[in-house]
C-alpha positions in Angstrom: 0.0 0.0 0.0 1.3 3.4 -0.9 1.3 6.4 1.5 -1.1 8.2 -0.9 -3.8 5.6 -0.7 -7.0 6.8 0.8 -10.1 5.3 2.4 -13.7 6.6 2.5 -16.4 5.7 5.0 -20.0 6.7 4.0 -22.5 7.1 6.8 -26.3 7.2 6.3 -28.6 7.0 9.3 -31.4 5.5 7.2 -29.3 2.4 6.5 -30.2 0.7 9.8 -29.1 -2.9 10.4 -30.9 -3.3 13.7 -31.3 -1.8 17.2 -28.2 -2.6 19.2 -29.0 -4.9 22.1 -27.3 -3.6 25.3 -26.7 -7.2 26.2 -24.0 -7.3 23.6 -21.8 -5.7 26.3 -21.9 -8.4 28.9 -19.5 -10.5 30.9 -18.8 -14.0 32.2 -17.6 -15.0 35.7 -16.8 -18.7 36.2 -15.5 -20.5 39.3 -12.2 -21.1 37.6 -8.7 -20.1 38.6 -8.7 -16.6 40.2 -11.8 -15.2 38.6 -14.0 -15.5 41.7 -11.6 -16.0 44.5 -8.8 -13.4 44.5 -10.5 -11.7 41.7 -14.1 -10.6 42.5 -14.0 -11.9 46.0 -10.9 -11.5 48.1 -11.4 -10.8 51.8 -7.6 -10.8 52.4 -7.1 -7.8 50.1 -6.8 -4.3 51.5 -9.3 -3.3 48.8 -12.0 -5.7 50.1 -15.3 -4.3 51.4 -17.2 -5.7 54.4 -18.5 -8.5 52.1 -15.1 -9.5 50.8 -15.7 -7.9 47.3 -12.8 -6.0 45.7 -13.8 -2.4 45.5 -11.1 -1.5 43.0 -12.2 -4.4 40.7 -15.8 -3.3 41.0 -14.9 0.3 40.1 -13.2 -1.0 37.0 -16.1 -3.3 36.1 -18.6 -0.4 36.5 -16.6 1.6 33.9 -17.0 -1.3 31.5 -20.8 -1.2 32.2 -21.5 -4.9 31.6 -25.2 -5.2 31.1 -25.4 -8.9 32.1 -23.1 -11.3 33.8 -23.1 -15.0 33.0 -22.5 -17.3 36.1 -21.2 -19.8 37.5 -19.7 -21.4 34.4 -18.4 -22.7 32.0 -17.2 -26.2 32.4 -17.5 -25.7 36.2 -21.3 -25.6 35.8 -21.6 -29.2 34.6 -20.5 -30.5 38.0 -21.8 -27.7 40.3 -24.3 -28.4 43.0 -25.9 -25.0 43.5 -27.1 -25.8 47.0 -23.5 -26.1 48.2 -23.1 -22.3 47.7 -25.9 -21.0 49.9 -26.6 -20.8 53.6 -24.1 -20.2 56.5 -20.6 -20.1 55.1 -19.2 -22.2 57.9 -21.5 -25.0 56.9 -20.8 -25.0 53.2 -18.8 -28.0 51.9 -15.4 -27.9 50.3 -15.6 -29.9 47.0 -13.2 -31.1 44.4 -14.0 -29.3 41.1 -13.3 -31.9 38.5 -13.6 -29.5 35.6 -10.4 -27.5 36.6 -8.9 -30.0 39.2 -9.2 -27.4 41.9 -10.7 -27.1 45.4 -14.0 -25.2 45.5 -14.6 -23.7 48.9 -18.2 -22.5 48.1 -17.6 -19.3 50.1 -19.0 -17.4 47.1 -22.3 -18.7 45.7 -25.7 -17.6 44.4 -26.6 -15.0 47.0 -23.1 -13.4 46.9 -23.3 -13.3 43.1 -26.6 -11.5 43.2 -25.2 -9.0 45.6 -22.2 -8.5 43.4 -24.4 -7.9 40.4 -26.4 -5.2 42.2 -23.1 -3.5 43.3 -21.8 -3.2 39.7 -25.2 -2.5 38.1 -25.5 -5.6 36.0 -28.2 -8.2 35.3 -27.5 -11.8 36.5 -27.5 -14.5 33.8 -27.6 -17.8 35.6 -26.6 -21.2 34.3 -28.2 -24.6 35.3 -26.2 -27.8 35.4 -27.2 -30.2 32.5 -24.2 -32.5 33.2 -24.5 -34.1 36.7 -27.6 -32.0 37.4 -31.2 -33.0 36.9 -34.1 -31.0 35.4 -35.5 -30.9 38.9 -32.3 -29.2 40.2 -32.7 -26.6 37.4 -36.3 -25.9 38.4 -35.4 -25.7 42.0 -32.8 -23.0 41.3 -35.4 -20.9 39.4 -37.7 -21.3 42.4 -34.9 -20.2 44.7 -34.1 -17.1 42.6 -37.5 -16.0 41.3 -40.4 -17.3 43.4 -42.3 -15.5 46.1 -42.0 -17.1 49.6 -44.3 -19.8 50.7 -42.6 -22.9 49.2 -39.4 -24.8 50.1 -36.7 -23.1 47.9 -38.1 -19.6 48.1 -38.4 -19.9 51.9 -34.8 -21.2 51.8 -33.8 -17.9 50.1 -35.6 -15.9 52.7 -34.0 -17.8 55.5 -30.6 -16.9 53.9 -31.6 -13.2 54.3 -33.2 -12.5 51.0 -37.0 -12.3 51.3 -37.6 -10.7 47.9 -37.1 -12.7 44.7 -34.1 -11.9 42.6 -36.2 -12.0 39.4 -33.4 -13.4 37.2 -34.4 -13.0 33.6 -31.7 -14.8 31.6 -30.9 -18.5 32.1 -28.4 -20.8 30.2 -29.5 -24.4 29.9 -26.1 -26.0 30.5 -22.7 -25.3 29.0 -20.9 -26.8 25.9 -22.8 -30.1 26.2 -21.5 -31.0 22.7 -17.9 -31.3 24.1 -16.5 -34.7 25.2 -14.5 -32.8 27.8 -17.8 -31.7 29.5 -18.8 -33.4 32.8 -21.9 -35.4 31.9 -21.4 -34.9 28.1 -24.5 -35.8 26.1 -25.1 -36.4 22.4 -27.3 -33.8 20.8 -30.6 -35.8 21.0 -30.0 -36.6 24.6 -29.2 -33.0 25.4 -32.0 -31.6 23.3 -34.6 -33.7 25.1 -33.2 -32.9 28.5 -32.9 -29.2 27.8 -36.5 -29.1 26.5 -37.9 -30.8 29.6 -35.7 -28.5 31.9 -37.0 -25.5 30.0 -40.6 -26.5 30.6 -40.1 -26.9 34.3 -38.1 -23.7 34.6 -40.8 -21.8 32.8 -43.6 -23.3 34.9 -41.9 -21.5 37.9 -41.5 -18.3 35.9 -43.1 -17.9 32.5 -41.2 -14.7 31.8 -37.6 -16.0 31.9 -35.5 -16.0 28.7 -33.6 -19.3 28.0 -30.4 -19.9 26.2 -29.8 -23.3 24.5 -26.3 -24.8 24.2 -24.9 -24.5 20.7 -21.6 -25.7 19.3 -18.6 -25.1 21.5 -16.7 -23.7 18.5 -16.9 -23.8 14.7 -14.2 -26.6 14.5 -16.3 -29.2 16.4 -17.0 -32.3 14.2 -20.7 -32.0 15.0 -20.9 -28.4 14.0 -23.4 -27.2 12.7 -25.5 -30.4 12.9 -25.6 -30.1 16.7 -27.1 -26.7 16.4 -29.7 -27.7 13.9 -30.9 -30.8 15.8 -30.8 -29.1 19.3 -32.8 -26.2 17.8 -35.4 -28.5 16.2 -36.0 -30.2 19.5 -36.2 -27.0 21.5 -37.3 -24.2 19.2 -40.5 -23.4 21.0 -39.0 -23.5 24.5 -35.9 -21.2 24.0 -35.1 -17.6 23.1 -31.4 -17.7 22.3 -28.9 -20.2 21.0 -25.3 -20.0 22.3 -22.1 -19.8 20.4 -18.5 -19.9 21.8 -15.2 -19.0 20.1 -11.7 -18.2 21.2 -9.4 -16.4 18.8 -5.8 -17.7 18.4 -2.7 -16.3 16.7 -0.3 -18.6 15.0 2.5 -15.9 14.9 0.8 -14.4 11.8 -0.3 -10.9 12.7 -1.6 -10.1 9.2 -4.1 -12.9 9.4 -4.8 -12.4 13.1 -5.8 -8.9 12.4 -8.3 -10.1 9.8 -10.1 -12.6 12.0 -13.3 -10.6 11.8 -13.9 -12.6 8.5 -14.0 -15.8 10.6 -16.2 -14.3 13.3 -18.7 -13.2 10.6 -18.7 -16.6 8.9 -19.5 -18.2 12.3 -22.5 -15.9 12.8 -23.7 -16.3 9.2 -23.7 -20.1 9.5 -25.7 -20.1 12.7 -28.0 -17.4 11.4 -28.7 -19.6 8.4 -29.4 -22.5 10.8 -31.8 -20.4 12.7 -33.7 -19.5 9.5 -33.8 -23.1 8.4 -35.2 -24.4 11.7 -37.8 -21.7 11.9 -39.0 -22.6 8.4 -38.9 -26.3 9.0 -40.8 -26.1 12.3 -43.3 -23.6 10.7 -42.8 -21.4 13.8 -44.0 -17.9 14.3 -41.4 -17.1 16.8 -37.7 -16.1 16.5 -34.6 -17.4 18.3 -31.5 -15.2 18.4 -27.8 -15.8 19.0 -26.0 -15.4 22.3 -22.2 -15.3 21.9 -21.8 -16.0 25.6 -18.1 -16.9 25.5 -15.7 -15.0 23.3 -12.2 -13.7 23.7 -8.6 -13.9 22.5 -6.8 -16.9 24.0 -3.7 -18.5 22.7 -0.7 -17.9 25.0 -1.7 -19.8 28.1 -3.2 -22.8 26.4 -1.0 -25.7 27.6 -2.6 -28.5 29.6 -0.8 -27.3 32.7 -2.4 -23.9 32.3 -5.8 -25.4 32.8 -5.1 -27.8 35.7 -5.4 -26.6 39.3 -3.5 -29.5 41.0 -6.2 -29.6 43.7 -5.5 -26.1 45.1 -7.7 -23.2 45.9 -7.8 -20.3 43.4 -4.9 -21.6 41.2 -3.4 -19.3 38.5 -5.2 -20.7 35.4 -5.0 -19.2 31.9 -4.0 -15.7 33.0 -3.4 -14.4 29.5 -1.3 -11.3 29.1 -2.9 -9.1 26.4 -1.1 -6.9 23.9 -1.9 -4.3 21.2 -2.8 -6.7 18.5 -5.1 -8.6 20.9 -6.9 -5.3 21.6 -7.4 -4.6 17.9 -8.9 -8.1 17.4 -11.2 -7.5 20.4 -12.2 -4.1 18.8 -13.0 -5.9 15.5 -15.0 -8.6 17.3 -17.2 -5.9 18.7 -17.5 -4.3 15.3 -18.9 -7.6 14.1 -21.4 -7.6 17.0 -22.8 -4.3 15.6 -22.7 -5.5 12.0 -24.6 -8.7 13.0 -26.9 -7.0 15.5 -30.0 -8.2 13.7 -29.4 -11.8 14.8 -26.8 -11.4 17.6 -28.4 -10.1 20.8 -26.2 -11.2 23.7 -22.3 -11.4 24.0 -20.4 -12.2 27.1 -16.6 -11.8 27.2 -14.9 -14.7 28.9 -13.9 -13.8 31.5 -13.9 -10.6 33.5 -11.1 -10.9 36.1 -7.7 -12.8 36.0 -8.9 -15.7 33.8 -8.4 -14.6 30.1 -9.6 -11.2 31.3 -9.4 -7.4 30.8 -8.4 -7.1 34.5 -5.5 -8.7 36.4 -5.1 -8.6 40.2 -2.6 -9.1 42.9 -3.7 -8.9 46.6 -3.1 -5.2 46.7 -3.0 -4.0 43.1 -5.1 -4.2 39.9 -4.1 -3.9 36.2 -6.2 -2.9 33.2 -5.0 -4.9 30.2 -5.0 -3.7 26.6 -8.3 -5.3 25.8 -10.0 -3.3 28.6 -10.0 -0.2 26.5 -11.9 -1.2 23.3 -14.5 -2.8 25.5 -14.9 0.4 27.5 -15.2 2.6 24.4 -17.7 0.4 22.6 -19.8 -0.2 25.8 -19.9 3.5 26.4 -20.6 4.8 22.9 -22.3 2.1 20.8 -26.0 2.5 21.4 -29.2 3.1 19.5 -29.2 1.5 16.0 -26.3 -0.2 14.2 -25.7 1.3 10.7 -24.7 -0.4 7.5 -21.7 1.8 6.5 -20.1 1.7 3.1 -16.3 1.4 3.4 -13.9 1.8 0.5 -10.4 1.0 1.7 -7.1 -0.3 0.2 -6.6 -4.1 0.5 -3.8 -6.2 1.9 -3.0 -9.8 1.6 -3.3 -12.4 4.4 -2.4 -16.1 4.4 -5.7 -17.3 5.9 -8.2 -15.0 4.2 -6.7 -13.7 1.0 -7.2 -10.0 0.3 -8.8 -8.1 3.1 -9.5 -4.3 3.5 -7.1 -2.4 5.7 -10.1 -0.9 7.6 -12.6 -2.7 9.8 -15.6 -0.4 10.6 -18.9 -0.3 12.5 -21.1 2.6 13.4 -24.1 3.4 15.6 -26.8 6.1 15.7 -28.8 7.0 18.7 -32.0 8.9 17.5 -32.8 10.0 21.1 -29.6 11.9 21.6 -29.0 12.4 17.8 -25.4 11.2 18.1 -23.4 9.0 15.7 -20.4 7.0 16.7 -17.9 5.4 14.3 -15.4 2.7 15.3 -12.4 2.1 13.0 -9.6 -0.4 13.1 -6.5 0.2 10.9 -5.0 -3.2 10.4 -1.9 -2.0 8.7 1.3 -2.7 10.7 3.3 0.0 9.0 1.2 2.6 7.2 -0.8 5.5 8.3 -4.0 5.8 6.3 -6.0 9.0 5.5 -9.7 8.4 5.8 -12.6 10.6 4.7 -15.8 10.4 6.7 -18.8 11.3 4.6 -22.2 11.8 6.1 -24.9 11.3 3.5 -28.2 12.3 5.1 -27.9 14.1 8.4 -25.0 16.5 8.7 -22.7 16.5 11.7 -22.7 19.7 13.7 -19.8 18.9 16.1 -17.4 16.2 17.2 -18.3 15.3 20.8 -15.3 13.1 21.5 -12.4 11.3 19.8 -10.3 8.5 21.2 -7.6 6.2 20.0 -5.7 3.1 21.0 -2.5 2.8 19.0 1.1 1.8 19.1 4.1 0.7 16.9 4.7 -2.7 18.4 1.8 -5.3 18.0 3.3 -7.2 21.0 3.4 -4.2 23.4 1.5 -4.9 26.6 0.7 -3.3 29.9 2.3 -4.6 33.1 2.0 -3.8 36.8 5.3 -1.9 36.5 4.2 -0.1 33.4 0.4 0.0 33.3 -0.2 2.6 30.6 1.6 1.3 27.5 -1.6 0.6 25.7 -4.6 2.8 26.7 -7.4 4.8 25.2 -6.2 8.3 24.7 -8.3 11.4 23.8 -7.0 12.8 20.5 -7.6 16.1 18.7 -11.1 16.2 17.4 -11.2 16.3 13.6 -12.7 19.3 11.8 -16.0 18.9 9.9 -16.9 20.8 6.8 -19.9 20.3 4.5 -20.7 17.0 6.0 -17.2 15.6 5.7 -14.1 15.1 7.8 -10.7 13.7 7.2 -8.5 11.8 9.7 -5.1 10.3 9.5 -5.2 6.9 11.2 -1.9 5.5 12.4 -1.0 1.9 11.9 -2.1 -0.7 14.4 -4.9 1.6 15.7 -8.5 1.7 16.9 -10.1 5.1 16.5 -13.5 6.1 17.9 -15.3 9.3 17.2 -18.7 10.5 18.3 -20.4 13.3 16.5 -23.6 15.3 17.1 -26.0 15.3 14.2 
């Protein structure tokens, strides 16, 4: 690409893809490694409040403004007995967690999680055990969380100090049940029938809950996408969302890694087609949407030893260190969320603290990793409708995807505030790129804000000693004239601007 190459982005607020679901900006907290213990909950930390919750971590999570929080797993869920985690703490059993070969103390459970969600202003998204658990166990948990007092499990909640129902809206019917690694793994017909019957019982306790069906654990599963088709055919009328999981890897090929949005979009498109097919086949009048309830970059801490706790409490498991290129992939992933917002309604980054997370902790300190910043910017500024923007950009070649545009772009428009946000990744590792922004219907009156994440080294990362290597920086607001603006985007950058229309 020559230095004189130019890109153009055309923005038209009439070209609406869909309303952006706020639940696209959600998180995931699993009883794994140091996510819960020494992450969210750490009574030994000088930052702990009277309930053992880390105040510094909660402040950082509030800034990310997660709209929902999936809990308690993950692979952990398929062996979890939820009743272990309620009642007096000195009476809760210590258990071997077979999923991560760790010791689970059960000092943090359902009631503590509900309190945590209230503290950070997020909606709980509970999972029920479809591995070792029964459909009765799933129904009992819904009663515990959502029923008024007067029956066994609702009264149990009241006895534990919580008379009012929690009114949990979102429920996951198991986790990755297609995976042979899963405790209590089922084939798709076994799972589909069990999930259907669990859904019926759960809804009989609360007809208004929204249910998420287990989809394929990743797009490389030998049963994908047949698992998804069959499970949906068995459960279509009982569920509201279908889950998808994906972790991005980098095989020391930054050019291809920075083009992974092509793979993310293909995954969504395949499952969107599956949804359309099943709806047509079942002659249904209702829609089911996608829930990308595990997603993140994960490739450095992937050895078997990284995922085995050696029967200790809060072992250090898959504590990935994130760099600049990882942050740019996360930014593109969230661009895909906006571009596919017509079918994708929930997305939960896995996970939120320490375990493949935007935040790392020690007992007395906390670090915001590079991926923290694109999540913060998108969660803060992407609201209203997603727009179908037209992008003309120079191309570059990748080993995995062939020719790809140097720019990856999404945009949102909020009619209530009449603001328009544009999110732009420059994938080039070496070249700055001039970009013309052209508004085609409503003219911008002012630039409200402009931010950028950028650097010269794709491997640059934050550390406790040097925490501000990769951050979101306020940049000079570009001038606007006659409905147009020009910006020079540095290589390896994520640029966000919000304008008033």
